[in-house]
SETIDO-575537 format. One record per atom (N, C-alpha, C, O, CB): x negated, y, z negated. Coordinates in steps of 0.02 Angstrom, whole numbers, plus 50000, padded with zeros to 5 digits. Last residue first. Glycine has a CB too. Layout:
# residues N
XYZ
...
***
This chain:
# residues 233
460675462947001
461275467047006
461135473647042
461585477747051
461565468446935
459395458147000
459875454947045
460505459247054
460815459147107
460065448147019
458845466146900
458575466646969
459075463747019
459165466547074
457915462846975
459545461946788
459605468846810
459375469646882
459675473446921
459205473446764
459095448746780
459805449946791
459915457046816
460335458146860
460195448846726
457745450746750
457935447446813
458655448846831
458825449946889
457815439846808
457885456346623
457565460246677
457755457346745
457915461046791
456805460346669
458435445546554
458805451746560
458535456146616
458925459246653
458785455546493
457395436346560
458035434646593
458455440946603
458795441546654
458425429446552
456455442946482
456315441846553
456955440246592
457045442546648
455805436146562
457095442546357
456925448946387
456805448246462
457025452446501
456305451946353
457145428746333
457775432546340
457655439246374
458065441446414
458095433646271
455775426046322
456175422846375
456825426646388
457025427646445
456325415546357
455465433646207
455135435246271
455535432346329
455615435646381
454405432646271
456255427146111
456365434246125
456065436146193
456385439846231
456055438546070
455645414646112
456355415246130
456515422446149
456875423646198
456795412946072
454375418146068
454445415246135
455175415646159
455295416746218
454205407946134
454675423145940
454355427445989
454445424746060
454575428546107
453605428245974
455265412045874
455635418345881
455335422545938
455705425245979
455625422345815
454215402845880
454865401145909
455275407445922
455585408045975
455255396345863
453255409745807
453145408545878
453785406645913
453895408545970
452615403045888
453845409745678
453675415945712
453605414945787
453865418945826
453025418745683
453945396045650
454555400145655
454425406645693
454825408845734
454835401645585
452585393045647
453015389645695
453665393545705
453905394145761
453165382445671
452185400845538
451915402345604
452345399145658
452475402245710
451185399845611
452835394445432
452995401445447
452765403345518
453105407045553
452665406045395
452225381845438
452955382445445
453145389545465
453565390545509
453305380445379
450915385545411
451065382445475
451815382945490
452025384245546
450845375045476
451025389845280
450885394845332
451035392045401
451275395745444
450155397045328
451245377345220
451745382645213
451645387945267
452135390245298
451705385845143
450055370845251
450685368145276
451245373345273
451655373745319
450885361945235
449145378945181
449105378545254
449755375845284
449985378345336
448525373945274
449535376145049
449605383045075
449595382945151
449985386545183
449035387545047
449165362545049
449865364445037
449995371545063
450505372745095
450025364044962
447795363545069
448195360145119
448935361745111
449295362345161
448085352545114
447385370344954
447295373545019
447725370245073
447995373545117
446565373345040
447705360444856
448025367044856
447975370544923
448475373344946
447705371344803
446855349944891
447575349044893
447935355644897
448415356544935
447815345044832
445615356444868
445775353344933
446525352444942
446795354044994
445415346644941
445715359844733
445655365044783
445845362344852
446205365744889
444945367844785
445715347144674
446315351444667
446305357044719
446825358844747
446345354444596
444415343344705
444975339444732
445625343644730
446015343544777
445065332844693
443775352744628
443675353044700
444225348944735
444455350844789
442975350444719
444145348844500
444345355544523
444265356144599
444645359844630
443925360844487
443545336044487
444275336744490
444495343544518
444985343844556
444575335844420
442135332644592
442425335444531
443175336744540
443395338244595
442065342044512
442175317344692
442075324444684
442365326844618
442805323544590
442395328344743
442015304344762
441865305644690
441685312944680
441115314644661
441285301044666
443425304244878
442715303744860
442625305544786
443085307944753
442285308344905
444765307244895
444585300244882
443855299244864
443665294044837
444745296144943
444765320944919
445135318344861
444915311244844
444885309444786
445885318444875
444005321945036
443805325544976
444125322644914
443795321844862
443985333044982
444715314545127
444045312145109
443785315745047
443405312845008
443555313345168
445925322345130
445925315245111
445225312945088
445155309745036
446165310945168
445505334945177
445825334345111
445785327145086
445625325945028
446565336545114
445065331445303
444585334145255
444865333545184
444495331945137
444415341445272
446315327345358
445755322645353
445235324845301
445005320945261
445415321745421
447085339145352
447275333345312
446715328145304
446655324945252
447885329945344
446255347445445
446375348945374
446575342945331
446265341845280
446905354145369
446325343245577
445715341845538
445825342845463
445515339345423
445155346345562
447725346545593
447425340545621
446805338545580
446765333145553
447235341545697
448065358145530
448545352745526
448305346345560
448645341145556
449195354845557
446995367045547
447245365745480
447725359845475
447795356845421
447585371745455
446665366745687
446155366245635
446445363845569
446185359245538
445825373045625
447895367245756
447415361945771
446925361145713
446775355445692
447035363545835
448495378745700
448835372245698
448345366545707
448365361545671
449385371845750
447555388845731
447745387445662
448035380345656
447835376545612
448245392645636
447555388345872
446935387145834
447085385245762
446785380645735
446495393245837
448905391545901
448605385245925
447985383445884
447905377745864
448425385845999
449055404145840
449495398545820
449185391845840
449205387045801
450185399345852
448075411745909
448035410745837
448445404645815
448205400545777
448285416945800
448575410946040
447905408546025
447825407045950
447555401945931
447365413646048
449815417246024
449795410146045
449115407146028
449075401446005
449935409546120
449395430245988
449845426345944
449785418845960
449715414745914
450575428645952
448675433946101
448335433446036
448735429345987
448465425345949
448195440446007
449725434046192
449165429446203
448765428446139
448555422946124
448705432146258
450475444546139
450765437846140
450215432646149
450235427246119
451295437146195
449615455146164
449765453446095
450055446446090
449915442746043
450245458546065
449655454946305
449025454046270
449135451946197
448795447446172
448615460546272
450975457746333
450725451146351
450065449646314
449935443946295
450615450646427
451665466646189
451385466246256
451145459146270
451125454946224
450795471346265
452075469446059
452565466846107
452315467146179
452715467746226
453215470746102
450825481746032
451365477746004
451845475746061
452005479846104
451745481545948
449735489746060
449875484146104
450405479346077
450435473546097
449245480246118
449225499745978
449755501346025
449945495846073
450285497146123
449555507246064
448375496745879
448075500145936
448585501645991
448415504446043
447505496045965
449145489245795
448995496145774
448685500145831
448725506345832
448515496145714
449155477345869
449775480845855
449645488145837
449995492645860
450165477345799
447815473445867
448115475445931
448765479345920
448915484045956
448255469345974
447685469445734
447315475245758
447615477945823
447665484045832
446575473345769
448465457945734
448685463645694
448315470045715
448615475445715
448555462245620
447745449645820
448445451045836
448705457045797
449125460745822
448875444845821
446495449045754
446555452145819
447275454045835
447405459545860
446285447545874
446725441345640
446605448545632
446685452245698
446915457945700
445905449645603
446925428745701
447425431545655
447345439145650
447825442845656
447365428345585
445725427045767
446335427745806
446905430645765
447315434545789
446545420945836
444845425745657
444755431245705
445375432445748
445545438245763
444165429845750
445385413545593
445465420245564
445355426045613
445725430845611
444995421045506
445115400945635
445695404245665
445775411545642
446185415245670
446325400445650
444035397445557
443945397445630
444525400845666
444445403445721
443875390345655
444225396445420
444025402845448
444005403145524
443975408545552
443355404545422
444615383445385
445025389145363
444855395645398
445285399945405
444965389945289
443615375345443
444315374445461
444745380445443
445185382445481
444595368145427
442445380045378
442515380445451
443255380145472
443485384145512
442125374645485
442775376645245
442635383645263
442715384645338
443015389545360
441925385745241
442845362845250
443455366645233
443365373945254
443845377145277
443605366145158
441495360145275
442005358145324
442655362045313
442965364345361
442145350545320
440965365045156
440775368145219
441275366345274
441455370645315
440065365845240
441535356045065
441685363145060
441515366945124
441875371445145
441315366345001
440965343845105
441685344645105
441875352045105
442325354145142
441995341245045
439585346345087
439845344345152
440595345645158
440835348245208
439705337045166
439475349444947
439325354344999
439625352645067
439885357045101
438585354945006
439665342744827
440225343044875
440105348244931
440585351044957
440875344744839
438715352644708
438955346344736
439515347744786
439805353244787
439205341644680
438385361644607
437915360244661
438065353644695
437625349544709
437185360244634
439235365944510
439055358844508
438495357144557
438165351944550
439665354544522
439285379344555
439085377744486
438845370544481
438325369144451
439665378944436
439745378144685
439095381344673
438835379844603
438235379144592
439155388944683
440985371944666
440475368744707
439785371544696
439285367944696
440655369344780
441615381844590
441485375244560
440935371544599
440495368444570
442125370944558
441715391844686
441325393044625
441135386444591
440575385644567
441715397544576
442565385544777
441885387244797
441445388444736
440865386244735
441885393544841
443745384144697
443415378344728
442695379744746
442255375744732
443785376144789
444055397344661
443945392344609
443555386344638
443095383844606
444615389944579
444225403244788
443705405644742
443535400444690
442945399244675
443925412244708
445335396044834
444695395644870
444115397744825
443595394644824
444715399844933
446315399944742
446155392844750
445465392044782
445055388044760
446685389244792
446325413844767
446155411244700
445955403844703
445475401844671
446755412144652
446735414344903
446085417044882
445865414144814
445295412144806
446125424744877
448015408644895
447505405644939
446805407944917
446345403844914
447625407545012
448645418044813
448555411044789
448005407544829
447585404044801
449225407144796
448615428944901
448275429344837
448145422444808
447595421044783
448685433544787
449445424145002
448745425545017
448325426044954
447755423844952
448695432045058
450655423244932
450345417044958
449615418144977
449205413544968
450735414545019
450865436944903
450785432144849
450435425844874
449975423244842
451465430344819
450215451544967
450485444944986
450335439844931
449755438644915
450175442545054
450625467844954
450235462644920
450575455944934
451145454844914
450195464044842
450515482445045
450845475945041
450385470745009
449835469545032
451065473545112
449635492845028
450345494045016
450735487545008
451215487144970
450645498145072
448135488144936
448515489244997
449255490244980
449475488744924
448435483145045
447495484544824
447575491744834
447965493344897
448105499144911
446905495044835
447345471044832
447785473544778
447915481044785
448385483644755
447485471944710
446385469044928
447095468244947
447575470744894
448155472344909
447235460944962
445195470444854
445385475444903
446125475144920
446465480344926
444965474544967
445145458544779
445215465044745
445475470344793
445905474344775
444535467244715
445045449244882
445565448444831
445695455144796
446265457044785
445365443044780
443895453644948
444545454144982
445125453544932
445635456844940
444605448845035
442865450944853
442975457744879
443695458344906
444045463044889
442465459444935
443035437044843
443105441244783
443245448544804
443695451744777
442465440944738
442765433444975
443415431944946
443555436044883
444115438344872
443465424444929
441415437344988
441935440545028
442625439444997
443015444144992
441925437845100
440795428644899
440745435844887
441285439544926
441575444444902
440045438444907
441075416544962
441355417844895
441335425344881
441815428044853
440965413944841
440305417745077
441035417745082
441375419045015
441895422245012
441275411145111
439025417345020
439225423145061
439985423545066
440275428945059
438905422545132
439065404744957
438985410844916
439195417044955
439515421544927
438245411544893
439135396145067
439695396445020
439665402744978
440185405844963
439705390244974
437865398245122
438465399645162
439075400345117
439495404845127
438585393945213
437065393845015
437025400845037
437645402745077
437925408145069
436385401945079
437405380345009
437545384644951
437525392044971
437925396044946
437045383244895
436915376145133
437625375545118
437825380145060
438335383445062
437805368245100
435555378345116
435915382045169
436675381745158
437025386545171
435735379245238
435235369345011
435165376545002
435555380545053
435865385645037
434435378545006
436525356445000
435875358845023
435835366445011
436355369645002
435765357145098
437315348144862
437325353144915
436625355344934
436185355944892
437745359244893
437415330744837
437125337144816
437105341944874
436915340144930
436415336144787
439005323244886
438275323444878
438045330344854
438435335144852
437925321644944
440255319344930
440125320044858
439375320144842
439155317344792
440455314244819
439665312345085
440205314345040
439965314644967
439535310744946
440785309545046
438465319345200
438685314045154
439195316645104
439165322445084
438075311045117
439915323845298
439495318745267
438815321945251
438605326645284
439415312445313
440755329245401
440955328945331
440565323245296
440855318545269
441725327845323
440195327145531
440075333445494
440245333245420
439915336445380
440475338945526
439445315945609
439965315345558
439885321445512
439555320945460
439905308545518
438635321445702
438975315245721
439545313845671
440055310845689
438475309345723
438015331945638
438585333545680
438945327245705
439525327745728
438365337645739
437425333445486
437485328145535
438115329445577
438665328145554
437525321145500
437365345245412
436785340845412
436815335645467
436295333545493
436715337445346
437775362045434
438005355145442
437405350645451
436975351945493
438495354445502
437345375045435
437185371045375
437415363845380
437275359845335
437495374345315
437815380945550
437095380045544
436905375545485
436355372645484
436755386845536
439175381745516
438955377345571
438205375845566
437985370245578
439125380345639
439135391645417
439375384845401
439135379845453
438915374345436
440135384645395
438695402645490
438285400045435
438485392945416
438055388745402
438355404645373
439805403745582
439105402945605
438675399845551
438325394945563
438805409745627
440895405445496
440885399745542
440175398345566
439965392645571
441345400845602
440485417445433
440615411445393
440575405145438
440265400245419
441305411845359
440435426845535
439805425045501
439895418545462
439425414545457
439575430645455
441815427345567
441315425545617
440665423145584
440385418045603
441165431645663
442375431345445
442585425045476
442065422645527
441905416745529
443265425845510
441755444045426
441625438445380
441795431845413
441395427145409
442025439245316
442285451345532
441555450545527
441385444645481
440925440745496
441225457045500
443625450845495
443405447745558
442655446545558
442415441245581
443605452145618
443595458245378
443785451245375
443575447445438
443375441645434
444535450545365
443285470845428
442815467645383
442955460045381
442495456045381
442865470645311
444475472745501
443825472745536
443285469345494
442885465545519
443625479945553
445395472745397
445405467145445
444765466945487
444545461545507
446015467745491
445105484745336
444975478545300
444965472545347
444575467845337
445505477545245
445525493545435
444825493345416
444645486845379
444115483945390
444645499345373
446915490545434
446525489945495
445785489145479
445445484745505
446625496145540
447325493845304
447335486845327
446905485745388
446575480645394
448055484645341
447195507745306
446825503845257
446765496545281
446225493645279
447165504045188
447225513545479
447515511945414
447015508045369
446505505545392
448145507845423
446345526945562
446575520045557
446785518445485
446555521545437
446035515145580
445795539245557
446485538845581
446765531845576
447375530845586
446515541345653
444465537445518
444935540545471
445665540045492
446115540445449
444755547745462
443285528445540
443935527945573
444485530845528
444925527245504
444105520445590
442205531245459
442115531645531
442775531545569
442815534345624
441685525845555
442735529145332
442465535745349
442415536645425
442555542045451
441775536545317
443115515945339
443635520845321
443395527945340
443795532145360
443805520545246
441875510245363
442385509945416
442945515045402
443205518145449
442685502945420
441295512445238
441005515545298
441505515745355
441565520645391
440375511745320
442095504345158
442105511545147
441805515245207
442035520745224
441715513345083
441735491545210
442435493945212
442465501545206
442815504845243
442845490645157
440385491045180
440595490745250
441305493445257
441455497045305
440555483445276
440445490845040
440125496445075
440345496745147
440485502145174
439365495945070
441055478445020
441385484544996
441105490645032
441485495145051
441305485244921
440085469845072
440755469945101
441125476345082
441475479345124
441165463845079
439015473144983
438955474145055
439635474545089
439755478945130
438545468545086
439475469344856
439275476344868
439265477744943
439495483144964
438575477844837
439645455744879
440225459844858
440075467244872
440505470844898
440375458844783
438295452144909
438835451344958
439435455744942
439705459044986
439055444144963
437635454244790
437445458244848
437995458044902
438125462944935
436775455844877
438305444144716
438345451144695
438185455744754
438545460644766
437865452544636
437935432544790
438635434244778
438715441644761
439145445044789
438925429944722
436535432844784
436875433144849
437595435344841
437855439344880
436835426344885
436355431344646
436145437444679
436475438344747
436665443844765
435375437544686
436815418344629
437165423844596
436985430544627
437415434944633
436995423844521
435815411844699
436505411444724
436925417044693
437335420244727
436825404544707
434735414144619
434715416944687
435425416744718
435595421044759
434215413044732
435075407244500
435015414644500
435045417444571
435365422644581
434355416644468
436325394344507
435645396644513
435625404344522
436095407344548
435295393244571
437515389744386
437395392644452
436695395744454
436495399244408
437935398044468
***
């Protein structure tokens, strides 16, 4: 791994950690998770922007395959790798430790680190970064709204639907294609394993999200029918 990339990773870990502690000081009444989600939202936004700026050919974003990573691709990956390391450690101090989220972080860290060490597979990793992070702001928004007092409101339901739609489209439409081209191209084995691992985690989360939305929409329909029944009576 090149020295300047290592410096970006170290500086990134320090920056994300500092941002989190500043938010804890500025928002003392908000929870640990709330502040971490604000940092995560900032990362997701910056990750998508940096990844988009590093795409070499928008006519075919996942190209050239199994090629040497460009400097801009490596910088975008280094910034996200620093965040993932920060978030993996930070989440261990939260009250709730999610096993599937920890697995997702470890798989992503291994894949990105391998890409930076080999200086290869930049197109595939950048595409994967876009697909995995583009729905994250909506994920965090729905949880932030709950703590702000908007649980079970139309606004929170809109955030839920937006997240479910964005996640499903990105990870279950584009995700399998990115996984396929990554696995079939001449990429390092660890990067192929990362692609498969992320797609399996995405499929599991898609199942959980589908169940959640089915429950919420059924609950909302039942609530509206009850209100209508009371009005008629």
